[in-house]
TORKOLMAR-177922 format. One record per residue: x, y, z of N, C-alpha, C, O in turn. Coordinates in steps of 0.02 Angstrom, whole numbers, padded with zeros to 5 digits, always signed. Layout:
REM TORKOLMAR-177922
XYZXYZXYZXYZ;...
END
This chain:
REM TORKOLMAR-177922
-00274+00859-02662-00271+00813-02605-00323+00834-02553-00335+00894-02543;-00355+00786-02520-00405+00804-02470-00372+00836-02409-00314+00821-02394;-00409+00880-02376-00383+00912-02315-00376+00861-02259-00415+00814-02255;-00325+00871-02216-00317+00827-02158-00376+00836-02111-00406+00890-02108;-00392+00784-02075-00447+00788-02027-00433+00841-01975-00379+00842-01946;-00481+00885-01964-00472+00940-01917-00469+00913-01846-00511+00872-01826;-00420+00936-01807-00414+00915-01737-00473+00941-01697-00494+00999-01705;-00501+00898-01655-00555+00920-01611-00524+00952-01550-00487+00919-01513;-00537+01016-01538-00505+01050-01481-00537+01030-01415-00596+01012-01414;-00499+01033-01360-00529+01020-01294-00585+01069-01280-00577+01129-01289;-00643+01042-01259-00701+01086-01250-00709+01110-01179-00755+01148-01164;-00665+01088-01134-00668+01110-01064-00598+01121-01038-00549+01097-01067;-00593+01159-00984-00527+01172-00955-00496+01108-00928-00435+01099-00932;-00536+01063-00901-00509+01000-00875-00477+00960-00931-00424+00930-00923;-00510+00958-00989-00482+00921-01046-00419+00957-01072-00372+00925-01094;-00420+01023-01069-00361+01062-01090-00303+01048-01042-00245+01041-01064;-00318+01045-00978-00265+01029-00929-00237+00959-00941-00177+00948-00936;-00281+00912-00958-00258+00844-00972-00213+00843-01034-00164+00806-01037;-00230+00884-01084-00189+00889-01144-00121+00918-01127-00070+00894-01152;-00119+00970-01084-00055+00999-01064-00011+00946-01030+00048+00941-01045;-00041+00907-00986-00004+00854-00951+00023+00803-01002+00079+00779-00996;-00019+00786-01051+00002+00738-01103+00058+00766-01146+00105+00730-01164;+00054+00831-01162+00107+00863-01201+00172+00864-01162+00226+00850-01189;+00169+00879-01097+00229+00882-01055+00261+00813-01048+00322+00808-01042;+00220+00760-01047+00247+00692-01042+00259+00661-01110+00278+00602-01115;+00248+00700-01163+00258+00678-01233+00213+00619-01251+00232+00575-01290;+00153+00619-01223+00105+00566-01239+00051+00591-01287+00008+00552-01309;+00051+00656-01303+00000+00685-01347+00023+00681-01419+00083+00678-01434;-00026+00681-01465-00008+00679-01535+00007+00748-01563+00026+00755-01621;-00002+00800-01521+00015+00867-01543+00084+00885-01514+00099+00869-01456;+00126+00916-01554+00193+00934-01533+00200+01010-01532+00181+01044-01580;+00227+01036-01477+00238+01107-01471+00311+01120-01455+00345+01078-01424;+00336+01177-01477+00403+01197-01457+00405+01212-01383+00353+01222-01351;+00465+01213-01354+00472+01223-01282+00440+01288-01259+00407+01290-01207;+00449+01341-01298+00422+01407-01278+00346+01406-01280+00314+01432-01234;+00317+01377-01333+00244+01374-01339+00214+01330-01285+00161+01345-01258;+00249+01275-01269+00224+01230-01216+00224+01264-01148+00177+01256-01109;+00276+01303-01134+00279+01340-01071+00224+01392-01068+00193+01403-01016;+00213+01426-01125+00161+01477-01128+00092+01446-01116+00051+01474-01079;+00079+01389-01148+00014+01356-01140+00004+01335-01067-00050+01344-01040;+00056+01308-01036+00050+01287-00966+00034+01346-00920-00007+01340-00875;+00067+01402-00932+00055+01461-00889-00014+01490-00901-00046+01515-00854;-00039+01487-00962-00106+01511-00979-00159+01468-00944-00207+01494-00914;-00151+01403-00949-00199+01356-00919-00197+01363-00842-00247+01350-00809;-00140+01382-00816-00132+01389-00744-00165+01452-00716-00171+01459-00655;-00187+01497-00760-00218+01559-00738-00283+01570-00775-00289+01618-00814;-00333+01527-00765-00395+01531-00805-00433+01596-00796-00462+01621-00845;-00434+01624-00736-00470+01686-00725-00441+01743-00766-00478+01781-00797;-00375+01748-00766-00342+01801-00804-00352+01790-00878-00366+01838-00915;-00346+01728-00901-00354+01713-00973-00425+01728-00996-00435+01748-01053;-00474+01718-00952-00544+01728-00971-00560+01801-00984-00602+01816-01026;-00529+01847-00948-00550+01917-00952-00501+01964-00988-00520+02020-01006;-00440+01941-00999-00389+01986-01029-00390+01983-01106-00416+01935-01135;-00363+02034-01136-00357+02035-01209-00301+01988-01230-00261+01965-01189;-00299+01972-01295-00248+01927-01320-00178+01955-01307-00132+01918-01292;-00171+02021-01312-00106+02052-01300-00085+02044-01227-00027+02031-01212;-00133+02053-01181-00118+02047-01110-00102+01975-01090-00057+01963-01051;-00139+01927-01119-00126+01856-01105-00057+01838-01132-00019+01803-01099;-00041+01861-01193+00023+01847-01223+00081+01875-01182+00131+01842-01172;+00073+01937-01159+00125+01969-01119+00137+01930-01055+00195+01920-01035;+00083+01909-01021+00090+01871-00959+00123+01804-00971+00158+01778-00927;+00113+01775-01031+00141+01710-01047+00211+01715-01077+00244+01664-01088;+00234+01776-01090+00301+01786-01116+00308+01772-01190+00362+01755-01213;+00253+01779-01228+00255+01770-01301+00219+01829-01333+00193+01873-01299;+00216+01829-01400+00178+01882-01433+00109+01856-01454+00097+01796-01453;+00066+01902-01472-00004+01885-01487-00010+01836-01546-00052+01792-01545;+00033+01844-01596+00030+01799-01654+00047+01727-01635+00021+01680-01664;+00090+01720-01585+00106+01653-01560+00045+01620-01530+00033+01560-01540;+00005+01659-01493-00056+01631-01464-00107+01612-01517-00142+01561-01510;-00111+01651-01569-00157+01634-01624-00136+01568-01656-00178+01525-01668;-00071+01561-01670-00047+01499-01700-00057+01440-01653-00075+01385-01674;-00044+01451-01589-00052+01399-01539-00124+01376-01536-00138+01316-01534;-00171+01424-01535-00242+01407-01533-00262+01363-01591-00298+01313-01583;-00239+01381-01651-00256+01342-01711-00224+01273-01710-00254+01224-01733;-00163+01269-01683-00129+01204-01679-00166+01156-01633-00164+01096-01642;-00200+01185-01583-00239+01144-01536-00307+01125-01563-00344+01086-01533;-00325+01153-01622-00388+01135-01654-00442+01189-01652-00496+01179-01680;-00428+01245-01619-00476+01300-01615-00473+01342-01679-00422+01341-01714;-00526+01378-01693-00527+01421-01753-00482+01481-01744-00459+01511-01792;-00468+01499-01682-00426+01556-01666-00425+01569-01591-00452+01529-01553;-00395+01624-01571-00389+01637-01499-00456+01647-01465-00464+01627-01408;-00504+01677-01499-00570+01689-01468-00604+01624-01447-00632+01620-01392;-00601+01573-01490-00631+01509-01473-00592+01476-01416-00622+01446-01371;-00527+01482-01417-00484+01457-01363-00502+01491-01297-00508+01458-01246;-00511+01557-01299-00527+01595-01238-00596+01578-01212-00608+01583-01152;-00641+01557-01256-00709+01538-01234-00708+01481-01184-00751+01477-01140;-00659+01436-01190-00653+01381-01142-00642+01408-01072-00671+01382-01024;-00601+01460-01066-00586+01489-01001-00645+01530-00975-00659+01530-00915;-00679+01564-01020-00738+01603-00999-00793+01556-00972-00825+01572-00922;-00802+01500-01006-00853+01452-00984-00834+01422-00917-00876+01411-00874;-00769+01408-00909-00745+01379-00846-00759+01426-00788-00784+01405-00736;-00742+01490-00797-00752+01539-00744-00826+01544-00727-00845+01548-00669;-00869+01545-00779-00941+01548-00768-00966+01487-00730-01008+01493-00685;-00941+01428-00749-00962+01366-00716-00938+01364-00643-00975+01340-00599;-00877+01387-00630-00849+01383-00563-00887+01428-00514-00888+01414-00454;-00917+01480-00539-00956+01524-00495-01018+01488-00468-01048+01509-00418;-01037+01433-00502-01096+01395-00481-01079+01321-00471-01122+01278-00481;-01017+01307-00450-00994+01238-00444-01040+01197-00399-01063+01143-00418;-01054+01222-00339-01091+01182-00290-01165+01177-00309-01195+01124-00302;-01194+01232-00333-01265+01229-00352-01274+01185-00414-01326+01152-00421;-01224+01184-00459-01228+01141-00518-01223+01068-00497-01258+01025-00525;-01180+01054-00449-01175+00985-00423-01243+00963-00395-01266+00908-00407;-01274+01008-00357-01339+00992-00327-01393+00985-00381-01436+00941-00376;-01390+01028-00432-01439+01025-00487-01435+00957-00522-01487+00928-00539;-01374+00932-00534-01367+00866-00565-01395+00811-00520-01425+00763-00543;-01385+00820-00454-01412+00771-00407-01488+00768-00409-01518+00715-00402;-01520+00827-00419-01592+00833-00417-01625+00827-00486-01684+00844-00494;-01588+00803-00534-01612+00803-00603-01670+00754-00614-01694+00750-00670;-01692+00720-00565-01745+00670-00574-01814+00698-00579-01863+00661-00569;-01822+00762-00593-01887+00792-00603-01922+00809-00538-01984+00813-00536;-01884+00819-00486-01913+00841-00422-01932+00784-00376-01950+00796-00319;-01927+00721-00400-01943+00664-00358-01882+00645-00317-01828+00635-00344;-01892+00640-00252-01836+00620-00208-01819+00547-00219-01864+00504-00219;-01755+00533-00227-01733+00463-00237-01735+00427-00170-01725+00458-00118;-01749+00362-00170-01747+00323-00108-01678+00327-00076-01628+00330-00111;-01676+00326-00010-01613+00332+00026-01564+00277+00004-01504+00289-00002;-01590+00217-00006-01548+00161-00027-01515+00176-00094-01456+00161-00104;-01553+00205-00141-01527+00221-00207-01472+00273-00202-01421+00267-00236;-01481+00325-00160-01430+00376-00151-01368+00344-00121-01312+00359-00144;-01376+00302-00071-01319+00269-00038-01279+00228-00089-01218+00231-00089;-01314+00191-00131-01280+00149-00181-01243+00192-00232-01187+00176-00252;-01275+00248-00252-01244+00292-00302-01179+00323-00274-01127+00325-00308;-01183+00348-00212-01124+00379-00181-01069+00327-00173-01010+00341-00188;-01087+00268-00150-01037+00215-00140-01004+00195-00206-00944+00183-00208;-01044+00191-00259-01017+00173-00325-00969+00228-00350-00916+00213-00377;-00989+00290-00341-00946+00346-00361-00879+00343-00326-00826+00348-00357;-00881+00334-00259-00820+00334-00220-00776+00273-00236-00715+00278-00239;-00809+00215-00247-00772+00155-00266-00735+00166-00332-00677+00146-00340;-00769+00197-00380-00738+00212-00445-00680+00261-00437-00628+00253-00469;-00688+00312-00394-00635+00360-00383-00573+00327-00351-00517+00342-00370;-00585+00283-00303-00530+00247-00271-00494+00202-00320-00432+00199-00322;-00533+00166-00362-00503+00122-00412-00460+00162-00461-00406+00141-00481;-00486+00221-00481-00448+00264-00526-00383+00289-00495-00332+00293-00528;-00387+00306-00430-00327+00330-00395-00274+00275-00392-00214+00289-00400;-00295+00214-00380-00248+00158-00377-00216+00146-00445-00156+00129-00449;-00255+00153-00498-00229+00144-00565-00177+00197-00582-00129+00183-00618;-00187+00258-00557-00141+00313-00570-00079+00312-00526-00029+00345-00540;-00082+00274-00471-00030+00278-00420+00038+00255-00446+00044+00201-00475;+00089+00296-00435+00158+00282-00454+00194+00256-00391+00208+00294-00345;+00209+00191-00390+00238+00160-00330+00306+00190-00314+00323+00199-00255;+00345+00206-00365+00411+00235-00353+00405+00304-00321+00441+00320-00274;+00359+00345-00347+00347+00411-00319+00321+00406-00248+00338+00447-00205;+00279+00356-00235+00251+00346-00168+00306+00332-00118+00307+00362-00064;+00351+00288-00135+00407+00272-00091+00452+00332-00080+00476+00344-00024;+00465+00369-00134+00509+00427-00128+00477+00482-00085+00511+00514-00046;+00411+00491-00092+00376+00541-00052+00377+00522+00022+00386+00565+00065;+00367+00457+00036+00370+00434+00105+00439+00446+00135+00445+00467+00192;+00490+00432+00096+00559+00442+00120+00572+00516+00132+00606+00534+00180;+00545+00558+00089+00553+00631+00098+00521+00654+00164+00550+00694+00200;+00462+00627+00179+00428+00646+00241+00463+00619+00303+00455+00647+00357;+00501+00566+00295+00541+00541+00351+00601+00586+00362+00619+00601+00419;+00633+00607+00307+00697+00643+00312+00688+00718+00328+00732+00748+00356;+00630+00746+00310+00620+00819+00320+00624+00836+00394+00600+00799+00437;+00654+00894+00409+00658+00914+00479+00589+00933+00506+00572+00917+00563;+00550+00968+00464+00483+00988+00484+00435+00971+00427+00454+00974+00368;+00374+00955+00444+00322+00941+00394+00259+00978+00413+00238+00976+00471;+00228+01011+00365+00164+01044+00375+00116+01021+00322+00136+01001+00267;+00051+01023+00337-00001+01005+00290-00049+01064+00283-00062+01100+00331;-00075+01073+00222-00121+01129+00211-00175+01110+00161-00161+01080+00109;-00236+01127+00177-00293+01122+00132-00345+01171+00153-00355+01183+00213;-00379+01202+00106-00429+01252+00122-00499+01222+00117-00510+01172+00082;-00546+01252+00153-00616+01232+00153-00622+01157+00165-00597+01132+00215;-00656+01121+00122-00667+01049+00133-00602+01011+00136-00597+00961+00172;-00552+01033+00098-00488+00998+00096-00448+01005+00161-00400+00969+00172;-00470+01051+00204-00438+01058+00269-00445+00993+00309-00400+00975+00347;-00501+00959+00301-00512+00896+00337-00461+00843+00317-00437+00806+00359;-00445+00840+00252-00396+00791+00228-00326+00811+00254-00287+00768+00275;-00310+00876+00252-00246+00899+00277-00239+00884+00352-00186+00864+00375;-00294+00893+00390-00293+00879+00462-00281+00804+00473-00242+00785+00517;-00314+00763+00433-00306+00690+00438-00232+00670+00426-00205+00630+00463;-00202+00700+00375-00131+00686+00360-00086+00709+00417-00040+00674+00438;-00099+00769+00442-00059+00797+00496-00064+00753+00559-00013+00740+00591;-00123+00732+00576-00134+00690+00635-00098+00623+00628-00063+00601+00673;-00109+00590+00570-00078+00525+00559-00003+00528+00558+00031+00485+00587;+00024+00578+00525+00096+00585+00520+00126+00602+00588+00182+00581+00604;+00088+00641+00628+00111+00659+00695+00114+00600+00742+00147+00603+00793;+00080+00546+00725+00084+00485+00765+00150+00449+00753+00171+00407+00794;+00183+00464+00697+00243+00427+00676+00308+00466+00684+00361+00436+00688;+00304+00532+00685+00365+00573+00690+00349+00639+00723+00291+00658+00729;+00400+00675+00743+00391+00739+00777+00393+00797+00727+00409+00788+00668;+00376+00856+00752+00376+00919+00714+00333+00915+00651+00356+00928+00595;+00270+00896+00662+00220+00893+00609+00161+00936+00631+00145+00938+00691;+00130+00971+00585+00071+01010+00603+00036+01038+00543+00059+01029+00486;-00019+01073+00555-00053+01110+00502-00017+01176+00489+00011+01205+00536;-00018+01198+00428+00016+01261+00412-00029+01320+00428-00086+01323+00407;-00002+01368+00465-00039+01430+00477-00097+01420+00524-00111+01365+00548;-00132+01474+00536-00191+01474+00579-00231+01536+00563-00208+01582+00530;-00293+01536+00587-00336+01594+00575-00307+01656+00608-00319+01712+00586;-00269+01646+00663-00241+01704+00698-00180+01732+00663-00171+01793+00660;-00137+01688+00637-00073+01711+00612-00066+01709+00535-00028+01748+00507;-00103+01666+00501-00103+01666+00429-00047+01626+00397-00003+01599+00431;-00050+01622+00330-00003+01582+00291+00068+01608+00293+00116+01569+00299;+00076+01673+00289+00144+01701+00289+00180+01682+00353+00239+01664+00351;+00146+01685+00409+00176+01667+00473+00195+01593+00473+00249+01574+00496;+00150+01551+00448+00164+01480+00445+00223+01463+00401+00266+01423+00421;+00226+01493+00342+00281+01480+00296+00347+01506+00323+00400+01478+00310;+00344+01560+00362+00405+01589+00390+00437+01543+00441+00496+01551+00456;+00399+01495+00468+00427+01447+00516+00465+01391+00480+00500+01352+00513;+00459+01387+00414+00490+01334+00376+00549+01361+00336+00557+01422+00328;+00590+01316+00311+00647+01337+00270+00663+01283+00220+00630+01231+00217;+00714+01295+00179+00732+01248+00127+00744+01179+00156+00778+01171+00206;+00715+01128+00123+00722+01060+00146+00665+01035+00189+00657+00975+00199;+00624+01082+00215+00563+01061+00250+00511+01039+00198+00518+01053+00139;+00458+01006+00221+00409+00979+00175+00339+01007+00189+00320+01018+00246;+00302+01018+00135+00233+01041+00139+00189+00995+00098+00201+00984+00039;+00137+00967+00129+00087+00928+00093+00027+00973+00081-00002+00999+00128;+00009+00982+00017-00049+01024+00001-00104+00980-00029-00091+00934-00067;-00166+00996-00010-00223+00959-00035-00270+01009-00068-00292+01057-00036;-00287+00999-00131-00331+01045-00165-00359+01016-00230-00324+00982-00266;-00422+01031-00243-00456+01007-00303-00497+01063-00334-00512+01113-00300;-00514+01056-00397-00555+01106-00431-00625+01108-00399-00656+01056-00388;-00651+01169-00384-00621+01234-00395-00567+01251-00343-00579+01251-00283;-00506+01264-00369-00449+01277-00326-00456+01345-00292-00482+01392-00322;-00433+01350-00230-00433+01414-00197-00367+01449-00212-00314+01416-00216;-00370+01513-00222-00309+01551-00237-00257+01543-00181-00197+01538-00194;-00281+01541-00118-00235+01535-00062-00196+01470-00064-00136+01469-00048;-00229+01415-00082-00195+01350-00085-00141+01350-00138-00084+01328-00126;-00158+01376-00198-00110+01378-00253-00052+01424-00237+00006+01407-00248;-00067+01483-00210-00014+01531-00193+00031+01504-00137+00091+01515-00139;+00002+01469-00089+00042+01440-00035+00090+01388-00062+00148+01387-00043;+00065+01344-00107+00108+01292-00136+00164+01323-00178+00221+01302-00174;+00147+01374-00217+00198+01406-00259+00251+01440-00216+00311+01435-00231;+00229+01475-00165+00276+01510-00122+00322+01461-00086+00382+01473-00082;+00294+01407-00061+00334+01357-00026+00387+01328-00073+00445+01321-00054;+00367+01310-00134+00414+01283-00182+00468+01334-00199+00527+01317-00205;+00447+01397-00207+00495+01450-00222+00545+01463-00167+00600+01487-00179;+00525+01447-00105+00569+01455-00048+00613+01394-00035+00649+01390+00015;+00609+01345-00080+00652+01286-00074+00623+01229-00034+00658+01182-00018;+00559+01233-00016+00527+01178+00021+00503+01125-00028+00485+01140-00085;+00503+01063-00005+00479+01008-00047+00403+01003-00040+00377+00995+00016;+00368+01007-00096+00295+01006-00095+00270+00938-00120+00292+00914-00172;+00224+00909-00083+00189+00849-00103+00115+00868-00112+00085+00896-00066;+00087+00853-00169+00017+00873-00184-00029+00813-00188-00013+00763-00220;-00086+00818-00156-00142+00773-00166-00195+00814-00202-00222+00861-00173;-00211+00796-00264-00254+00839-00305-00293+00797-00354-00292+00735-00351;-00328+00829-00400-00374+00793-00444-00350+00786-00516-00386+00758-00558;-00290+00811-00532-00266+00808-00601-00191+00821-00603-00165+00861-00565;-00157+00787-00649-00086+00801-00658-00075+00870-00689-00019+00896-00688;-00128+00899-00716-00125+00967-00743-00149+01018-00692-00157+01077-00709;-00160+00997-00631-00180+01043-00577-00125+01095-00565-00066+01079-00573;-00142+01157-00547-00091+01207-00531-00048+01185-00472+00008+01210-00464;-00073+01141-00429-00032+01115-00374+00021+01067-00400+00078+01067-00377;+00002+01025-00449+00049+00978-00478+00107+01014-00512+00162+00988-00515;+00093+01074-00537+00144+01111-00574+00203+01130-00529+00259+01140-00555;+00193+01135-00464+00247+01156-00419+00268+01100-00371+00315+01109-00332;+00234+01043-00372+00248+00990-00325+00305+00946-00348+00314+00934-00408;+00343+00921-00300+00395+00872-00316+00363+00804-00329+00384+00768-00374;+00312+00788-00289+00275+00725-00299+00200+00741-00299+00176+00779-00256;+00164+00712-00346+00092+00724-00352+00054+00658-00353+00073+00611-00388;+00001+00656-00313-00043+00597-00311-00113+00619-00328-00140+00666-00299;-00142+00585-00377-00204+00609-00409-00262+00561-00399-00253+00500-00401;-00321+00589-00389-00382+00549-00391-00440+00594-00414-00438+00655-00406;-00489+00562-00444-00549+00598-00465-00590+00615-00402-00596+00574-00356;-00618+00675-00401-00660+00695-00344-00732+00708-00366-00771+00740-00331;-00750+00683-00426-00818+00692-00451-00866+00641-00422-00845+00592-00390;-00930+00652-00433-00980+00606-00409-01046+00640-00397-01057+00696-00418;-01090+00606-00362-01158+00631-00350-01162+00679-00291-01211+00716-00284;-01112+00678-00249-01111+00723-00191-01110+00795-00215-01083+00809-00269;-01141+00842-00177-01148+00911-00201-01084+00952-00195-01083+01011-00213;-01030+00921-00169-00964+00954-00168-00913+00904-00195-00932+00854-00226;-00849+00916-00182-00798+00868-00204-00803+00804-00162-00805+00808-00100;-00804+00747-00194-00801+00683-00158-00730+00675-00130-00682+00690-00165;-00724+00653-00069-00658+00653-00037-00634+00585-00012-00580+00581+00016;-00673+00532-00021-00653+00466+00004-00587+00444-00028-00545+00416+00007;-00579+00455-00093-00518+00433-00126-00457+00471-00101-00402+00444-00097;-00467+00535-00083-00412+00574-00055-00391+00546+00013-00331+00542+00028;-00440+00526+00054-00424+00496+00118-00387+00430+00109-00340+00415+00145;-00408+00391+00060-00374+00327+00046-00302+00341+00023-00256+00306+00045;-00291+00391-00019-00223+00409-00039-00182+00429+00021-00124+00410+00027;-00212+00467+00066-00177+00488+00127-00158+00427+00169-00102+00423+00194;-00204+00378+00176-00190+00318+00214-00133+00278+00181-00091+00250+00216;-00134+00275+00115-00081+00238+00079-00013+00271+00092+00036+00236+00105;-00011+00337+00088+00052+00373+00099+00077+00362+00171+00136+00348+00181;+00032+00368+00220+00051+00360+00290+00073+00288+00305+00121+00278+00342;+00038+00239+00277+00056+00169+00289+00123+00152+00257+00163+00115+00286;+00136+00179+00198+00201+00169+00165+00256+00198+00209+00309+00167+00217;+00244+00257+00236+00293+00289+00279+00304+00247+00342+00362+00239+00364;+00250+00221+00372+00257+00180+00433+00299+00118+00419+00340+00099+00461;+00289+00087+00362+00329+00028+00344+00402+00046+00334+00447+00009+00353;+00414+00104+00303+00483+00127+00293+00518+00141+00359+00579+00130+00365;+00482+00166+00408+00511+00180+00474+00527+00116+00513+00570+00117+00557;+00493+00062+00497+00508-00002+00528+00496-00001+00603+00443+00018+00627;+00547-00022+00641+00541-00028+00714+00526+00039+00746+00497+00042+00800;+00547+00094+00714+00534+00160+00743+00460+00175+00747+00438+00211+00792;+00420+00146+00702+00347+00154+00704+00320+00126+00769+00280+00158+00803;+00341+00065+00786+00318+00033+00848+00339+00074+00908+00300+00084+00955;+00402+00099+00908+00427+00138+00964+00386+00202+00973+00367+00220+01029;+00373+00237+00918+00334+00299+00921+00264+00287+00947+00239+00325+00989;+00232+00234+00923+00163+00221+00943+00159+00196+01016+00111+00211+01051;+00210+00159+01038+00211+00137+01108+00221+00196+01155+00190+00199+01208;+00262+00243+01135+00271+00303+01176+00206+00342+01180+00187+00368+01232;+00172+00346+01123+00107+00380+01122+00056+00345+01167+00019+00377+01204;+00055+00278+01164+00010+00239+01206+00024+00250+01280-00021+00253+01321;+00089+00255+01297+00108+00266+01367+00082+00333+01392+00058+00339+01448;+00087+00384+01349+00062+00451+01368-00014+00451+01374-00042+00484+01418;-00048+00415+01329-00121+00411+01332-00142+00378+01398-00189+00401+01431;-00105+00325+01418-00120+00291+01480-00106+00335+01541-00146+00338+01588;-00050+00370+01538-00031+00414+01593-00081+00470+01604-00095+00488+01661;-00108+00496+01550-00156+00551+01554-00228+00527+01564-00273+00567+01575;-00238+00462+01560-00305+00435+01569-00354+00456+01516-00413+00467+01529;-00329+00462+01454-00372+00487+01400-00423+00435+01378-00481+00452+01364;-00402+00372+01374-00447+00319+01351-00470+00276+01409-00434+00269+01458;-00530+00247+01403-00555+00202+01454-00600+00149+01422-00626+00106+01457;
END
């Protein structure tokens, strides 16, 4: 009998993460036992460790033995663990040059500067495609539930590092227009531990993060979830390490011609979440905004 067609293994960590998400939702054509699936998810969640550790060390961290990893690698289509590990090694190497690689792709035209109009059209097309993809991925039921969670929580904090801090700030500001006890988590003076210590079980944390993920963002989300806080993630993949600990996850692509992560789709997701929440609050939204307007007038802020 002829041999079965060999499975083509995921050639990148992003594709591997997508496969993990598909396996978890039972949409993949590969089937794994519960233990192997948990091990794969934990391995994919720690690419740096997987890239540099021996098979025995990776297996121990994942709670399985080395032979299980060998079988798992082959089941995914790799020749063995070494080929599987190469995906993580390449990812780590690529992430060290994420921004310069983005710029290199932008400048790939042989040194000729593109016309400003051409750049503008390219960026706009990229962002339009990212927004369309986010809308296609959007789960209306999860959106409503997340909005209700943000209404019911006693306290809400938002967190994002580096460029994602801007999206977290946008969320914090917009949500603060609609309800009290909202803010950014932590500060440069006091740090994440101090910020998390102000929260408790039942409070909510919105985290924003995309590849390349910062260790601080992932650790903050994990710690918050472990402490019983409800985590809402805005990220770039259902296989993101933030999605792994979030109660609700909203996803959009952040790729494009820009030399860093494109963020327009994340802002649109934030606006959708905030507007859904405002509609759920009903008359209270008008009351909150009128009180805010009265204070603005009293302080003479606008003219």
